[in-house]
Short mmCIF file of the C-alpha atoms (twelve columns), coordinates in Angstrom:
data_MODEL
# 
_entry.id   MODEL 
# 
loop_
_atom_site.group_PDB 
_atom_site.id 
_atom_site.type_symbol 
_atom_site.label_atom_id 
_atom_site.label_alt_id 
_atom_site.label_comp_id 
_atom_site.label_asym_id 
_atom_site.label_seq_id 
_atom_site.Cartn_x 
_atom_site.Cartn_y 
_atom_site.Cartn_z 
_atom_site.pdbx_PDB_model_num 
ATOM 1   C CA . MET A 1   -116.862 -69.703 -71.207 1 
ATOM 2   C CA . ILE A 2   -117.084 -68.097 -74.671 1 
ATOM 3   C CA . GLU A 3   -114.501 -69.467 -77.121 1 
ATOM 4   C CA . ARG A 4   -113.802 -67.194 -80.094 1 
ATOM 5   C CA . HIS A 5   -112.047 -69.940 -82.047 1 
ATOM 6   C CA . ASP A 6   -114.760 -72.575 -81.521 1 
ATOM 7   C CA . ALA A 7   -116.612 -74.115 -84.492 1 
ATOM 8   C CA . LEU A 8   -119.771 -72.379 -83.271 1 
ATOM 9   C CA . SER A 9   -120.027 -68.664 -83.898 1 
ATOM 10  C CA . VAL A 10  -119.832 -66.294 -80.932 1 
ATOM 11  C CA . ARG A 11  -123.445 -65.296 -81.544 1 
ATOM 12  C CA . ARG A 12  -124.599 -68.946 -81.429 1 
ATOM 13  C CA . GLN A 13  -122.604 -69.610 -78.259 1 
ATOM 14  C CA . CYS A 14  -124.300 -66.612 -76.621 1 
ATOM 15  C CA . GLU A 15  -127.725 -67.895 -77.671 1 
ATOM 16  C CA . LEU A 16  -127.038 -71.338 -76.166 1 
ATOM 17  C CA . LEU A 17  -125.836 -69.780 -72.896 1 
ATOM 18  C CA . GLY A 18  -128.704 -67.297 -72.745 1 
ATOM 19  C CA . LEU A 19  -126.337 -64.306 -72.944 1 
ATOM 20  C CA . ASP A 20  -126.829 -61.021 -74.754 1 
ATOM 21  C CA . ARG A 21  -124.335 -60.764 -77.620 1 
ATOM 22  C CA . SER A 22  -124.095 -56.984 -77.151 1 
ATOM 23  C CA . GLY A 23  -122.830 -57.548 -73.616 1 
ATOM 24  C CA . LEU A 24  -119.778 -59.490 -74.768 1 
ATOM 25  C CA . TYR A 25  -116.651 -57.405 -75.237 1 
ATOM 26  C CA . TYR A 26  -113.085 -58.035 -76.138 1 
ATOM 27  C CA . ALA A 27  -110.635 -58.034 -73.235 1 
ATOM 28  C CA . PRO A 28  -109.011 -54.595 -73.003 1 
ATOM 29  C CA . ALA A 29  -105.447 -54.334 -74.202 1 
ATOM 30  C CA . PRO A 30  -102.862 -53.992 -71.408 1 
ATOM 31  C CA . ILE A 31  -101.464 -50.537 -70.728 1 
ATOM 32  C CA . ALA A 32  -98.211  -49.932 -72.579 1 
ATOM 33  C CA . PRO A 33  -95.153  -49.544 -70.299 1 
ATOM 34  C CA . GLU A 34  -94.435  -46.159 -71.912 1 
ATOM 35  C CA . GLU A 35  -97.914  -44.943 -70.923 1 
ATOM 36  C CA . ILE A 36  -97.318  -45.989 -67.317 1 
ATOM 37  C CA . VAL A 37  -93.996  -44.123 -67.205 1 
ATOM 38  C CA . LEU A 38  -95.654  -40.988 -68.570 1 
ATOM 39  C CA . CYS A 39  -98.568  -41.222 -66.117 1 
ATOM 40  C CA . HIS A 40  -96.189  -41.592 -63.182 1 
ATOM 41  C CA . ARG A 41  -94.170  -38.567 -64.293 1 
ATOM 42  C CA . LEU A 42  -97.321  -36.475 -64.827 1 
ATOM 43  C CA . ASP A 43  -98.462  -37.399 -61.323 1 
ATOM 44  C CA . GLU A 44  -95.127  -36.196 -59.908 1 
ATOM 45  C CA . LEU A 45  -95.342  -32.946 -61.878 1 
ATOM 46  C CA . TYR A 46  -98.909  -32.308 -60.772 1 
ATOM 47  C CA . THR A 47  -98.076  -32.956 -57.120 1 
ATOM 48  C CA . GLU A 48  -95.050  -30.648 -57.265 1 
ATOM 49  C CA . ARG A 49  -96.514  -27.991 -59.584 1 
ATOM 50  C CA . PRO A 50  -100.331 -28.195 -59.491 1 
ATOM 51  C CA . HIS A 51  -100.616 -24.942 -61.468 1 
ATOM 52  C CA . TYR A 52  -98.988  -26.496 -64.549 1 
ATOM 53  C CA . GLY A 53  -101.379 -26.938 -67.450 1 
ATOM 54  C CA . VAL A 54  -101.126 -29.164 -70.518 1 
ATOM 55  C CA . ARG A 55  -98.664  -26.912 -72.350 1 
ATOM 56  C CA . SER A 56  -96.285  -26.582 -69.399 1 
ATOM 57  C CA . MET A 57  -96.314  -30.318 -68.719 1 
ATOM 58  C CA . THR A 58  -95.741  -31.065 -72.416 1 
ATOM 59  C CA . THR A 59  -92.757  -28.715 -72.431 1 
ATOM 60  C CA . VAL A 60  -91.234  -30.338 -69.332 1 
ATOM 61  C CA . LEU A 61  -91.668  -33.854 -70.739 1 
ATOM 62  C CA . ARG A 62  -90.121  -32.854 -74.071 1 
ATOM 63  C CA . ARG A 63  -87.133  -31.301 -72.283 1 
ATOM 64  C CA . GLU A 64  -86.713  -34.619 -70.460 1 
ATOM 65  C CA . GLY A 65  -86.507  -36.467 -73.774 1 
ATOM 66  C CA . HIS A 66  -90.069  -37.722 -74.240 1 
ATOM 67  C CA . SER A 67  -91.623  -37.526 -77.691 1 
ATOM 68  C CA . ILE A 68  -95.103  -36.322 -76.811 1 
ATOM 69  C CA . ASN A 69  -97.691  -33.782 -77.934 1 
ATOM 70  C CA . PRO A 70  -100.286 -31.751 -75.952 1 
ATOM 71  C CA . LYS A 71  -103.153 -33.959 -77.166 1 
ATOM 72  C CA . ARG A 72  -101.618 -37.029 -75.562 1 
ATOM 73  C CA . VAL A 73  -100.803 -35.187 -72.328 1 
ATOM 74  C CA . ARG A 74  -104.396 -33.949 -72.134 1 
ATOM 75  C CA . ARG A 75  -105.746 -37.481 -72.662 1 
ATOM 76  C CA . LEU A 76  -103.518 -38.931 -69.940 1 
ATOM 77  C CA . LEU A 77  -104.404 -36.177 -67.468 1 
ATOM 78  C CA . ARG A 78  -108.098 -36.799 -68.053 1 
ATOM 79  C CA . GLN A 79  -107.575 -40.530 -67.592 1 
ATOM 80  C CA . MET A 80  -105.767 -39.829 -64.310 1 
ATOM 81  C CA . GLY A 81  -108.416 -37.404 -63.094 1 
ATOM 82  C CA . LEU A 82  -105.949 -34.520 -62.763 1 
ATOM 83  C CA . LEU A 83  -106.732 -30.879 -63.419 1 
ATOM 84  C CA . ALA A 84  -104.504 -27.810 -63.253 1 
ATOM 85  C CA . VAL A 85  -105.239 -25.448 -60.354 1 
ATOM 86  C CA . TYR A 86  -106.255 -22.181 -61.985 1 
ATOM 87  C CA . PRO A 87  -109.541 -20.715 -63.266 1 
ATOM 88  C CA . LYS A 88  -110.246 -21.734 -66.866 1 
ATOM 89  C CA . PRO A 89  -112.848 -20.676 -69.422 1 
ATOM 90  C CA . ARG A 90  -116.076 -22.649 -69.356 1 
ATOM 91  C CA . LEU A 91  -115.453 -24.519 -72.542 1 
ATOM 92  C CA . SER A 92  -118.036 -27.239 -71.924 1 
ATOM 93  C CA . LEU A 93  -121.183 -27.759 -69.900 1 
ATOM 94  C CA . PRO A 94  -121.558 -30.444 -67.210 1 
ATOM 95  C CA . GLY A 95  -122.801 -33.834 -68.345 1 
ATOM 96  C CA . ALA A 96  -126.449 -34.787 -68.355 1 
ATOM 97  C CA . GLY A 97  -127.903 -34.920 -64.855 1 
ATOM 98  C CA . ALA A 98  -124.968 -33.088 -63.233 1 
ATOM 99  C CA . GLN A 99  -125.828 -30.827 -60.318 1 
ATOM 100 C CA . VAL A 100 -123.441 -28.158 -59.040 1 
ATOM 101 C CA . PHE A 101 -124.066 -26.639 -55.613 1 
ATOM 102 C CA . PRO A 102 -122.609 -23.435 -54.101 1 
ATOM 103 C CA . TYR A 103 -119.378 -23.456 -52.106 1 
ATOM 104 C CA . LEU A 104 -120.611 -23.258 -48.504 1 
ATOM 105 C CA . LEU A 105 -117.290 -22.904 -46.677 1 
ATOM 106 C CA . ARG A 106 -116.355 -19.368 -47.705 1 
ATOM 107 C CA . GLY A 107 -116.309 -17.304 -44.511 1 
ATOM 108 C CA . LEU A 108 -117.634 -20.205 -42.432 1 
ATOM 109 C CA . PRO A 109 -115.906 -20.693 -39.028 1 
ATOM 110 C CA . ILE A 110 -115.123 -24.407 -38.749 1 
ATOM 111 C CA . ILE A 111 -114.861 -24.917 -34.999 1 
ATOM 112 C CA . ARG A 112 -115.593 -28.595 -34.241 1 
ATOM 113 C CA . PRO A 113 -115.252 -32.129 -35.603 1 
ATOM 114 C CA . HIS A 114 -117.973 -33.450 -37.901 1 
ATOM 115 C CA . GLN A 115 -119.032 -29.968 -38.891 1 
ATOM 116 C CA . VAL A 116 -117.520 -30.325 -42.369 1 
ATOM 117 C CA . TRP A 117 -116.251 -33.393 -44.201 1 
ATOM 118 C CA . ALA A 118 -114.151 -33.243 -47.372 1 
ATOM 119 C CA . ILE A 119 -113.813 -35.974 -50.002 1 
ATOM 120 C CA . ASP A 120 -111.701 -36.368 -53.128 1 
ATOM 121 C CA . ILE A 121 -110.115 -38.959 -55.418 1 
ATOM 122 C CA . THR A 122 -106.531 -39.072 -56.672 1 
ATOM 123 C CA . TYR A 123 -104.214 -41.112 -58.901 1 
ATOM 124 C CA . VAL A 124 -101.923 -43.658 -57.202 1 
ATOM 125 C CA . ARG A 125 -98.893  -44.940 -59.062 1 
ATOM 126 C CA . LEU A 126 -97.977  -48.629 -58.989 1 
ATOM 127 C CA . ARG A 127 -94.858  -50.227 -60.385 1 
ATOM 128 C CA . GLY A 128 -96.749  -51.882 -63.245 1 
ATOM 129 C CA . GLY A 129 -99.789  -49.654 -63.533 1 
ATOM 130 C CA . PHE A 130 -101.981 -47.431 -61.398 1 
ATOM 131 C CA . CYS A 131 -105.161 -47.220 -59.355 1 
ATOM 132 C CA . TYR A 132 -107.102 -44.500 -57.534 1 
ATOM 133 C CA . LEU A 133 -107.454 -43.510 -53.885 1 
ATOM 134 C CA . VAL A 134 -110.693 -42.086 -52.490 1 
ATOM 135 C CA . ALA A 135 -110.488 -40.508 -49.029 1 
ATOM 136 C CA . LEU A 136 -112.917 -38.633 -46.780 1 
ATOM 137 C CA . LEU A 137 -111.476 -36.384 -44.048 1 
ATOM 138 C CA . ASP A 138 -112.897 -34.409 -41.169 1 
ATOM 139 C CA . TRP A 139 -112.004 -30.777 -41.980 1 
ATOM 140 C CA . PHE A 140 -111.485 -29.538 -38.408 1 
ATOM 141 C CA . SER A 141 -109.221 -32.342 -37.161 1 
ATOM 142 C CA . ARG A 142 -107.742 -33.578 -40.499 1 
ATOM 143 C CA . PHE A 143 -108.729 -37.087 -39.387 1 
ATOM 144 C CA . VAL A 144 -109.133 -39.604 -42.243 1 
ATOM 145 C CA . LEU A 145 -112.514 -41.163 -41.535 1 
ATOM 146 C CA . ALA A 146 -112.609 -43.590 -44.475 1 
ATOM 147 C CA . TRP A 147 -110.721 -44.431 -47.646 1 
ATOM 148 C CA . GLU A 148 -110.604 -46.979 -50.452 1 
ATOM 149 C CA . LEU A 149 -108.340 -48.011 -53.316 1 
ATOM 150 C CA . CYS A 150 -110.221 -48.629 -56.531 1 
ATOM 151 C CA . GLY A 151 -109.631 -49.413 -60.171 1 
ATOM 152 C CA . GLY A 152 -111.723 -46.619 -61.689 1 
ATOM 153 C CA . LEU A 153 -113.335 -43.229 -61.215 1 
ATOM 154 C CA . GLU A 154 -116.923 -44.436 -60.812 1 
ATOM 155 C CA . THR A 155 -119.272 -42.820 -58.292 1 
ATOM 156 C CA . PHE A 156 -119.868 -46.228 -56.708 1 
ATOM 157 C CA . TYR A 157 -116.533 -46.138 -54.870 1 
ATOM 158 C CA . CYS A 158 -117.198 -42.676 -53.459 1 
ATOM 159 C CA . LEU A 159 -120.562 -43.849 -52.146 1 
ATOM 160 C CA . ARG A 160 -118.871 -46.762 -50.384 1 
ATOM 161 C CA . VAL A 161 -116.414 -44.410 -48.701 1 
ATOM 162 C CA . LEU A 162 -119.253 -42.127 -47.609 1 
ATOM 163 C CA . GLU A 163 -121.044 -45.118 -46.100 1 
ATOM 164 C CA . ALA A 164 -117.857 -46.233 -44.331 1 
ATOM 165 C CA . ALA A 165 -117.282 -42.708 -42.969 1 
ATOM 166 C CA . ARG A 166 -120.780 -42.574 -41.497 1 
ATOM 167 C CA . ALA A 167 -120.209 -45.922 -39.786 1 
ATOM 168 C CA . SER A 168 -116.759 -44.799 -38.644 1 
ATOM 169 C CA . ALA A 169 -117.987 -41.534 -37.133 1 
ATOM 170 C CA . GLY A 170 -121.192 -42.965 -35.750 1 
ATOM 171 C CA . GLY A 171 -123.131 -40.168 -37.389 1 
ATOM 172 C CA . THR A 172 -122.924 -37.518 -40.093 1 
ATOM 173 C CA . ALA A 173 -121.492 -34.064 -40.707 1 
ATOM 174 C CA . GLU A 174 -123.389 -30.882 -41.483 1 
ATOM 175 C CA . ILE A 175 -121.634 -30.306 -44.835 1 
ATOM 176 C CA . VAL A 176 -119.771 -32.551 -47.284 1 
ATOM 177 C CA . ASN A 177 -117.412 -30.611 -49.563 1 
ATOM 178 C CA . SER A 178 -115.875 -31.850 -52.825 1 
ATOM 179 C CA . ASP A 179 -114.724 -30.644 -56.205 1 
ATOM 180 C CA . GLN A 180 -116.968 -30.568 -59.270 1 
ATOM 181 C CA . GLY A 181 -115.823 -33.954 -60.547 1 
ATOM 182 C CA . SER A 182 -118.416 -36.097 -62.280 1 
ATOM 183 C CA . GLN A 183 -118.581 -38.409 -59.261 1 
ATOM 184 C CA . PHE A 184 -119.637 -35.592 -56.937 1 
ATOM 185 C CA . THR A 185 -122.110 -33.861 -59.254 1 
ATOM 186 C CA . SER A 186 -123.921 -37.090 -60.114 1 
ATOM 187 C CA . LEU A 187 -127.513 -37.706 -59.091 1 
ATOM 188 C CA . GLU A 188 -126.436 -40.740 -57.053 1 
ATOM 189 C CA . TRP A 189 -123.943 -38.767 -54.951 1 
ATOM 190 C CA . ILE A 190 -126.263 -35.818 -54.353 1 
ATOM 191 C CA . ALA A 191 -129.100 -38.124 -53.329 1 
ATOM 192 C CA . ALA A 192 -126.915 -40.110 -50.908 1 
ATOM 193 C CA . VAL A 193 -125.558 -36.996 -49.174 1 
ATOM 194 C CA . GLN A 194 -128.918 -35.285 -48.883 1 
ATOM 195 C CA . ALA A 195 -130.665 -38.466 -47.721 1 
ATOM 196 C CA . SER A 196 -128.215 -38.495 -44.800 1 
ATOM 197 C CA . GLY A 197 -129.296 -34.990 -43.804 1 
ATOM 198 C CA . MET A 198 -126.050 -33.328 -44.943 1 
ATOM 199 C CA . GLN A 199 -125.584 -30.333 -47.238 1 
ATOM 200 C CA . VAL A 200 -123.656 -30.621 -50.497 1 
ATOM 201 C CA . SER A 201 -120.857 -28.096 -51.111 1 
ATOM 202 C CA . HIS A 202 -118.795 -27.855 -54.312 1 
ATOM 203 C CA . ASP A 203 -115.510 -26.064 -54.918 1 
ATOM 204 C CA . GLY A 204 -115.566 -23.120 -57.290 1 
ATOM 205 C CA . ARG A 205 -114.741 -24.032 -60.881 1 
ATOM 206 C CA . GLY A 206 -110.952 -24.326 -61.290 1 
ATOM 207 C CA . ARG A 207 -110.420 -23.627 -57.554 1 
ATOM 208 C CA . ALA A 208 -108.927 -26.831 -56.141 1 
ATOM 209 C CA . LEU A 209 -107.667 -24.908 -53.104 1 
ATOM 210 C CA . ASP A 210 -111.295 -24.580 -51.969 1 
ATOM 211 C CA . ASN A 211 -110.806 -28.195 -50.860 1 
ATOM 212 C CA . ALA A 212 -107.341 -27.473 -49.458 1 
ATOM 213 C CA . ILE A 213 -107.490 -30.010 -46.622 1 
ATOM 214 C CA . VAL A 214 -107.687 -32.967 -48.993 1 
ATOM 215 C CA . GLU A 215 -105.181 -31.447 -51.437 1 
ATOM 216 C CA . ARG A 216 -102.641 -31.175 -48.592 1 
ATOM 217 C CA . PHE A 217 -103.346 -34.754 -47.580 1 
ATOM 218 C CA . TRP A 218 -102.691 -35.969 -51.138 1 
ATOM 219 C CA . ARG A 219 -99.349  -34.157 -51.203 1 
ATOM 220 C CA . THR A 220 -98.408  -35.597 -47.806 1 
ATOM 221 C CA . VAL A 221 -99.355  -39.204 -48.520 1 
ATOM 222 C CA . LYS A 222 -97.611  -39.205 -51.903 1 
ATOM 223 C CA . TYR A 223 -94.317  -37.710 -50.698 1 
ATOM 224 C CA . ASP A 224 -94.267  -39.562 -47.367 1 
ATOM 225 C CA . ASP A 225 -95.421  -42.968 -48.562 1 
ATOM 226 C CA . ILE A 226 -96.437  -43.692 -52.175 1 
ATOM 227 C CA . TYR A 227 -93.362  -42.298 -53.955 1 
ATOM 228 C CA . LEU A 228 -90.964  -43.792 -51.392 1 
ATOM 229 C CA . ARG A 229 -92.455  -47.290 -51.264 1 
ATOM 230 C CA . ASP A 230 -93.154  -47.709 -54.987 1 
ATOM 231 C CA . TYR A 231 -95.898  -50.293 -54.451 1 
ATOM 232 C CA . GLN A 232 -95.951  -53.239 -56.854 1 
ATOM 233 C CA . SER A 233 -99.647  -54.103 -56.677 1 
ATOM 234 C CA . VAL A 234 -103.014 -52.991 -55.329 1 
ATOM 235 C CA . PRO A 235 -102.935 -55.432 -52.357 1 
ATOM 236 C CA . LYS A 236 -99.496  -54.185 -51.308 1 
ATOM 237 C CA . ALA A 237 -100.601 -50.570 -51.734 1 
ATOM 238 C CA . ARG A 238 -103.748 -51.238 -49.711 1 
ATOM 239 C CA . GLY A 239 -101.750 -52.732 -46.842 1 
ATOM 240 C CA . GLY A 240 -99.072  -50.044 -46.904 1 
ATOM 241 C CA . LEU A 241 -101.516 -47.161 -47.130 1 
ATOM 242 C CA . GLY A 242 -103.560 -48.662 -44.304 1 
ATOM 243 C CA . ASP A 243 -100.491 -48.546 -42.070 1 
ATOM 244 C CA . TYR A 244 -99.609  -45.028 -43.196 1 
ATOM 245 C CA . ILE A 245 -103.114 -43.625 -42.672 1 
ATOM 246 C CA . GLU A 246 -103.209 -45.090 -39.171 1 
ATOM 247 C CA . PHE A 247 -99.841  -43.406 -38.533 1 
ATOM 248 C CA . TYR A 248 -101.143 -40.160 -40.064 1 
ATOM 249 C CA . ASN A 249 -104.216 -40.178 -37.831 1 
ATOM 250 C CA . TRP A 250 -102.644 -41.169 -34.529 1 
ATOM 251 C CA . GLU A 251 -98.882  -40.483 -34.574 1 
ATOM 252 C CA . ARG A 252 -98.000  -37.761 -37.088 1 
ATOM 253 C CA . PRO A 253 -98.069  -34.265 -35.507 1 
ATOM 254 C CA . HIS A 254 -99.429  -31.401 -37.619 1 
ATOM 255 C CA . GLN A 255 -98.091  -27.858 -37.326 1 
ATOM 256 C CA . SER A 256 -101.535 -26.496 -38.216 1 
ATOM 257 C CA . LEU A 257 -102.924 -28.467 -35.244 1 
ATOM 258 C CA . GLU A 258 -100.363 -27.026 -32.813 1 
ATOM 259 C CA . ASP A 259 -98.204  -30.152 -33.154 1 
ATOM 260 C CA . ARG A 260 -101.022 -32.497 -32.194 1 
ATOM 261 C CA . THR A 261 -102.198 -35.480 -34.200 1 
ATOM 262 C CA . PRO A 262 -105.625 -35.570 -35.876 1 
ATOM 263 C CA . GLY A 263 -106.679 -38.288 -33.432 1 
ATOM 264 C CA . GLU A 264 -105.675 -36.139 -30.456 1 
ATOM 265 C CA . VAL A 265 -107.630 -33.181 -31.806 1 
ATOM 266 C CA . MET A 266 -110.683 -35.340 -32.429 1 
ATOM 267 C CA . LYS A 267 -110.400 -36.959 -29.009 1 
ATOM 268 C CA . GLY A 268 -109.686 -33.740 -27.105 1 
ATOM 269 C CA . THR A 269 -112.527 -31.822 -28.734 1 
ATOM 270 C CA . GLN A 270 -115.050 -34.562 -28.111 1 
ATOM 271 C CA . GLU A 271 -113.966 -34.826 -24.464 1 
ATOM 272 C CA . ARG A 272 -114.299 -31.049 -23.958 1 
ATOM 273 C CA . THR A 273 -117.705 -30.959 -25.629 1 
ATOM 274 C CA . GLY A 274 -118.982 -34.071 -23.881 1 
ATOM 275 C CA . GLY A 275 -119.498 -35.904 -27.143 1 
ATOM 276 C CA . SER A 276 -121.525 -39.083 -26.973 1 
ATOM 277 C CA . ARG A 277 -119.184 -41.145 -29.193 1 
ATOM 278 C CA . GLN A 278 -117.173 -43.574 -27.091 1 
ATOM 279 C CA . ARG A 279 -115.027 -44.885 -29.920 1 
ATOM 280 C CA . LEU A 280 -113.572 -43.574 -33.107 1 
ATOM 281 C CA . LEU A 281 -113.125 -46.082 -35.896 1 
ATOM 282 C CA . LEU A 282 -110.564 -45.751 -38.608 1 
ATOM 283 C CA . ALA A 283 -112.577 -47.393 -41.386 1 
ATOM 284 C CA . ARG A 284 -110.994 -48.913 -44.429 1 
ATOM 285 C CA . ALA A 285 -113.469 -49.895 -47.100 1 
ATOM 286 C CA . VAL A 286 -112.247 -52.999 -48.905 1 
ATOM 287 C CA . PRO A 287 -114.194 -54.660 -51.714 1 
ATOM 288 C CA . SER A 288 -115.143 -58.287 -51.033 1 
ATOM 289 C CA . GLY A 289 -117.372 -59.403 -53.892 1 
ATOM 290 C CA . SER A 290 -120.592 -57.455 -53.684 1 
ATOM 291 C CA . VAL A 291 -120.317 -56.992 -49.915 1 
ATOM 292 C CA . LEU A 292 -118.537 -54.083 -48.273 1 
ATOM 293 C CA . ARG A 293 -116.085 -55.396 -45.699 1 
ATOM 294 C CA . ARG A 294 -114.651 -52.858 -43.243 1 
ATOM 295 C CA . GLU A 295 -111.434 -53.460 -41.384 1 
ATOM 296 C CA . THR A 296 -111.343 -51.167 -38.370 1 
ATOM 297 C CA . VAL A 297 -108.742 -49.980 -35.926 1 
ATOM 298 C CA . LYS A 298 -110.480 -48.979 -32.722 1 
ATOM 299 C CA . LYS A 299 -109.222 -46.170 -30.528 1 
ATOM 300 C CA . THR A 300 -110.978 -45.742 -27.193 1 
ATOM 301 C CA . LEU A 301 -111.683 -42.115 -26.359 1 
ATOM 302 C CA . THR A 302 -112.138 -42.562 -22.642 1 
# 
């Protein structure tokens, strides 16, 4: 619509179209192939050695032949949303409007489904780039209630997954736990959780293992699916991950669940407790313009 090489100036074209000149930006430059290779390798290192910090990762990359400095590693890790798992000094304060709540799970017996939900976001490698995966799990059963692939780290995507999880479960949990990422300390996230009647719980600073259920899921889905399939694009990743998460929920036994699947634990517990939910929906939140479209796989619990 706007032609930069037209005889009319860009400003004049904006005036004729009724557009604000300040809202017009240059198209972002594509990600360099070298950056993608480095991001993929950092993701592998973080998954295998989550305690590695910037210096350790820089050392490993240099030993592998990459010419890289700590500043670049730090920038890429921030871009990927990755953080080393160890307590660090409080070098900076949260951004404006951030709210951090206490960790409510310490010493809490988690004895039933929908008592505690856990949510997080992680980097997903693609052959020619990357995207992010947001997932919300039921803590007791490990059941993935909702998930979404997205192109950024905005709070908006997390809110969509929360909405999809509520529809999937047919209700809410008592507590929603997350890390202290900017998405989960934002005013929008806090308001959405509290408006649903749920309590907000945040991991301790530098204590990713406080949200261990999701961290284990990330490790599982990356080693079992993402690294093996090497998805070429977001649509292919969305389809493949949809199949894997259905398998994870309904067919993959978990040692921590006495060799039962998350779906079996959810189903068995609800049957024993006389739960009112007749169906459990595996919700996948997929963007379709400005409308949230959910593709569901229904499992009857009768």
